C-alpha positions, -999 to 999 in steps of 0.1 A, spaced: -1 -5 -1 13 33 -10 9 68 9 7 98 -7 23 131 9 11 160 -2 37 189 -6 39 212 24 35 241 4 7 230 -16 -13 226 14 -2 258 27 -19 276 -6 -51 252 2 -51 266 33 -49 298 21 -76 297 1 -99 279 24 -94 310 43 -101 337 16 -133 321 6 -144 316 45 -139 353 51 -164 367 21 -190 334 24 -226 351 36 -231 350 69 -267 362 92 -298 365 66 -313 330 78 -275 315 73 -269 312 110 -241 284 108 -207 278 105 -193 274 70 -172 240 71 -150 239 39 -130 215 21 -115 209 -11 -134 179 -32 -109 178 -62 -79 197 -69 -101 230 -79 -133 224 -65 -144 236 -32 -170 220 -8 -191 241 18 -218 236 42 -238 252 63 -273 251 76 -303 279 71 -327 289 101 -359 292 81 -385 321 96 -422 318 87 -441 353 79 -447 360 121 -414 361 126 -413 321 138 -383 300 132 -395 270 112 -367 247 110 -330 241 97 -322 235 62 -290 216 58 -273 225 24 -240 218 9 -226 241 -24 -202 229 -44 -182 258 -66 -145 255 -87 -120 286 -82 -108 283 -118 -141 283 -133 -167 307 -122 -195 288 -145 -195 258 -120 -220 257 -91 -236 227 -77 -265 231 -49 -275 204 -28 -297 193 -1 -279 174 26 -287 147 53 -305 111 55 -327 104 32 -357 117 52 -336 142 63 -333 155 27 -369 154 20 -375 178 45 -348 201 37 -363 200 -1 -400 208 12 -387 239 32 -361 249 11 -395 252 -19 -415 270 7 -387 297 13 -371 298 -25 -338 284 -6 -321 270 -36 -322 304 -55 -314 325 -21 -283 305 -14 -273 302 -49 -272 338 -54 -260 349 -20 -229 326 -23 -222 336 -60 -225 370 -55 -201 374 -23 -174 346 -41 -172 360 -73 -178 397 -67 -147 391 -36 -125 372 -65 -128 397 -92 -120 427 -69 -91 406 -49 -59 391 -69 -71 351 -67 -48 343 -95 -18 339 -71 -28 315 -50 -44 293 -79 -28 295 -104 3 281 -83 -20 257 -65 -42 245 -97 
């Protein structure tokens, strides 16, 4: 069995990219949980969080767990998914549809990521790593 040891420099670059992404992902306005980030491939980041739904009376209506996948080199790649057990995913979809969460979260995440990445020079990290 062969163990693959990752280059320490590449690990540091990955950590820096994740730190930058963590700083710009949306918080508040329903996204009331901590973001959990990891690389799912060389250039794709997996971001997991939860949305706290509120009804028209201002009462909390439950939590929706979700994952977004995006590619730091290809801004056209973006995927939204509900997560959990099959029963939890069905519940998340029902609440998500009720509050139109998929489009809200997708718009919020994409806007915060790409407006920030356009403004800062992420290329120095991304091009060296990817």
